[in-house]
C-alpha positions, 0 to 999 in steps of 0.5 A, a space after each residue: 495427490 501428492 505434493 509436487 513443486 510448481 516447477 513441474 506443474 504445466 502452464 495453463 496459457 497466457 491471456 492477451 494484452 488488451 489496448 489502452 483504456 481512457 482514465 476515468 474524469 471526475 472532480 471534487 468541485 464544479 469549477 472549471 477553474 479548480 480541475 488539473 487538466 488530465 492526460 486524455 490516455 494512460 500511456 498503457 493498459 491498465 487492469 486490476 486483479 484482486 485476490 481476497 479470502 471470503 466475498 465481502 473483503 474486497 467491499 470491507 477493506 479494498 474499496 474504494 479503490 475497487 470501485 475507483 478502478 471499474 470507473 477508469 473503464 479498465 478490466 477488473 477481476 477479482 478471485 475469491 479463494 474461499 466458499 466462506 461457507 462458515 455458519 451456514 453451509 453451501 446455500 449461505 455461500 451461495 447467497 453471499 456470492 450473489 451478493 457480491 455480484 450484486 455490488 460489482 454490477 452496482 459498481 459498474 453501473 448496472 442493475 443489482 440483478 443484471 445478468 452475469 455470463 458464467 463459465 467454468 475455468 479449468 484450474 489445477 485444483 479442479 474447475 472454478 467459475 468465471 463470472 462476466 457481467 453481461 453489462 460490461 464483461 471487463 468487470 469479472 469475478 473468479 470464485 474457486 470455492 475452497 472450503 472455509 472450514 472452522 477455526 483452530 483456536 485463538 489462544 496467544 501463542 499457539 499456531 492458530 492456523 485456519 485450515 487456509 493458512 494450515 495449507 500454506 504452512 504445510 501442516 494441512 496438505 489439501 483442502 477440498 472444494 465446496 461447491 455452493 448450491 446452484 454451482 454447475 462446476 465440479 469439485 476439487 481439491 487444492 494442495 499448496 502448489 496447486 493453489 500458488 500455480 492457479 493464482 499464478 496462472 489467473 495472473 498471466 490469463 488477466 495480466 494486470 497492472 495492479 494486484 491487490 490483497 490482504 495484509 500478509 503481516 498484520 499488526 500484534 496484539 501486544 503482550 499483558 493483560 492490559 492489551 485487549 483481545 477481540 473476537 476477530 484476533 488470530 492469536 497475538 494477530 489482529 486480523 483472521 488468518 484467512 486474509 493473512 494466508 490469502 496474501 501469502 498465496 497472492 505473493 507467491 503467485 505474484 513472484 512466480 508471475 513476475 519471473 515468468 513475465 519479466 520485468 514489468 509494471 505490475 504492482 502489488 498493494 496490500 490492505 489492513 482488514 479487521 485491524 481497521 477497528 482498533 484505530 481511528 477511522 480515516 474515511 470522510 463522509 463521501 467514501 464511507 458512504 459509498 462503501 456502506 452503499 456497496 455492502 448494503 448492496 452485498 448484504 441484501 439490506 432492500 431485502 428485494 425479490 431477485 428470483 434466487 432460492 438461495 437468497 440475494 445477498 449475505 443476511 449477516 451482514 444486511 444494512 448493518 455493515 458499519 457496526 464492526 467498526 471496519 468499513 470506516 477506514 481503508 489502510 494501505 499495509 504499506 503506507 509509505 511517505 511521499 518524500 520521493 521526489 527529490 532534487 539532485 545535486 544538478 538541480 534536476 527533479 529525481 523520482 524514486 517509486 517501487 514498480 513491478 517489486 523493483 526500485 526505479 528512478 526517473 531523472 528530469 533532462 535537465 534542471 527545470 525542463 519538466 520532462 523526465 527520461 524513462 525509468 531505470 532500475 536502481 542496481 541492487 546486487 546484494 549478497 551475503 557480504 552486503 549484510 549488517 547485524 547478521 541479517 541473512 542476504 540473498 543473491 539479487 538481480 540489478 532491478 532487486 528481484 531474487 532470481 530462481 535457483 534450482 533448489 528453492 523457489 524463494 523470490 524476494 520484491 521490494 513492497 510499493 514504497 521506498 523512503 528517500 532521504 537526500 544528504 548535504 551534497 544532494 546525493 539520495 539515500 534509499 531505504 525499502 521493505 523487502 518481502 521474501 517468500 518461499 512457499 515450498 517451505 510454507 514461510 513469508 518474512 520481511 526485511 529493511 534494506 538500504 541503498 546509497 548514491 554514489 558520486 556518479 548517480 549510480 546506487 551501492 548494492 542494497 545492504 540488508 539490515 535485517 529487521 528490528 524485534 519487538 523489545 518485549 515479545 522478540 518478534 520480528 514480524 509486522 515491521 513497518 515501512 522504514 523512514 530514513 533522514 540524513 541530520 545535519 551532521 551527515 548522520 543516516 538514520 532509519 526508524 521503522 515501527 516493530 511488532 511491538 508497536 513501538 519504534 526502533 531505530 538504526 543509524 550509520 555515520 556518513 561523513 567519514 564513508 567513501 563516496 562510492 561505495 563501503 570499504 572495509 574500515 567504513 562506519 558501521 551500522 549501529 545495532 537496532 535499538 528501541 527508542 519507545 512509544 506505545 501502540 504506534 501506527 505505521 506511518 512514521 515521518 522524519 524531518 530536519 530542524 534549522 539546527 540539523 537536528 532529527 525530528 521522528 514523528 508518528 501517529 497511534 493512539 496518542 501522537 509521538 515525537 522524538 528529537 535527535 540532537 548533537 548527542 546522538 540520543 533520541 529524546 521523546 518530546 511531549 506533544 498534546 495533539 489528538 490521535 489522526 486518521 491517517 499518518 502525518 507529513 511534516 516538512 520544515 521551512 526555511 525559517 525553521 517554522 515546521 508544517 504538518 498535514 494531516 487527516 482529521 480522525 473520523 471526518 477525513 478532513 485535510 488539515 495542515 498545522 504550523 509549529 514555530 521554531 522551538 515552539 508548540 504545535 496549533 492546537 486548532 487546525 485549519 480544515 481544508 476540505 478533501 473529505 473524498 481521500 485517504 492515506 498519507 498526504 504529500 506537503 510543500 511549504 510556499 511562501 506564507 502557506 503551502 500545497 498540499 496533495 492526496 490520493 482523492 476522490 475517484 483515486 484521483 489526484 487532489 491538489 490543495 493551495 492554502 495561501 496563509 497558514 492559519 486561514 481559510 481565505 483563499 484555499 483552492 483545490 484541484 482535481 486531476 491526473 492519473 487514478 487510482 493512485 497512492 502516495 503522491 508527492 510534492 516538489 519545488 523545481 529549479 525554476 521555482 515552479 510547484 510540481 505534483 506527481 503521481 504513479 498511475 496504475 499503469 506503473 508510468 510517471 506523471 507530472 503536473 506543474 504551477 508557476 509558484 512565483 505569483 500566487 494566486 495571479 498564476 493559478 493555472 496548472 500545466 497539463 499533465 504529462 507522462 514520463 
């Protein structure tokens, strides 16, 4: 059928919103005093929607988040785009789907062979299958069964589209539906617009508060013969292009869903795929074992008799899921930082986050009150005039969402994190990564955007800094999350990893700029400049030294550090630290000593290192446990020790107190709060209380506090409170 615009296709109809659900409970320890009281009820309904290319992507790359979502008692729906028949045909596709149903049944606490209710679901491309677990109908699988087809080559520099990627780019106009054995629904054909529309309809129907998908812009492998070519690469991309195309389609549908639903809390997170095997692993024992357990169920490792003539799972996985090196890590494509809970000039805490694709801020009602006003969208009326360095701008709404114009379907949304820097006057400066989706043209791009707080607490329009290019490849894709810092001389620095896996940098002198917005004679932004590094991972962290210099730290196959002093020149500072499992977080104490929270590679252990002023990092870190977590950690120096927070076991907030640096004695941990979460934050409020914060799966802000003035006597957290 001819290609038609999504604007010309009717809707399937909206699903009804459900009532609120209880959050899941859990703790790393059985000690009652090591549980933070969690809210009896999340502030709103939670529902999770995963969109993946193949029936094992969610198990390899998204878990433990999917399993932890099932534990909340909320609705969990996973949409699988392709039949994944490559190498085995329709019978193999059916066996893989049986294995996925078994794995989800186990995640829900049922038996692998518990029955599912299967119904035909009419879509814009034909009929799909909706499978609901009879033991828990809130656990669902949707199979679109689009034929996966074959690969079109893997020569660096060519387009190297899989058929699904070609469908998005428009080099293939349709993809047929392959009906797996035992499938009672009829086949069909999907165009690009029909697939975007179908995913939008599913989002409308199931009304998720959290959407998850694969990496829309995977790391590039690098240039030159010394760069290893992996069998799983797609040209210079370090992932299967089916994964990438699935993310593109999901982002396009997410834009349509948000446009139809209006401002909401629905968030979108992306997960790295095959690239997990290229770096040190970050999962500790509990998560790694559970991940392999569910993969073993999917792979029919026990060879049980299930009565299905096609088989009970994917025998190519079997009980050997750990072999490729994908399952030992879970990495967000946009790891972000944990610097988003900051004091304002009046001593009130402010929490910055991206909710529903827009930047928002919660403000404490009074200094140290512990109560926050409702979230307010950060005004961001960007235009072509608000573009630095020749980047293309677009007209934005007050919430950072590009409105539809009659001649296009382009939409823009911030990826799930903003970096927050605070200058000497206490004003905040934000840097974010904006995704620009245009499925009608088959494009998906990133750009870095910044905004600064005015003296009256409002924010300037977002300014686009464009996207840095790799110095060798001149590729502007695979941009990392920006990290912002204001040095002691009033210069705002923005750093980001580029496509060549080195670091790019722009800066602007704030000292001579106006307080309430840019002026014609305001100091301009510098151009993007590559400052070096090799095989650097996303997840940069910056801190200000006691002399006002900027120090930037980055993890990778080696640990990298740069310092920018009074002369404005970045200089690499050699360190002898090993590669880490996750991005580090570095903070400077009042005495100039620096602390680093990091995750040990391959073990998942939380560690804290210290470094005296102008000295070297301690080579032997203190292990603080916490092997049930992953992702970037929050760090707050306190007295002779520190608080650390992470996304812990079962997706809850795990907070650790180390009373004395360099010692394990007296270390305590607490687990609670909303979940599953990512990127928690720590700060000290105006009364000296330590505050831990997280944004829940309902898009609400949750905080808990402890009197840190007389630790360890006051080892009692106040109850979690929702803003």
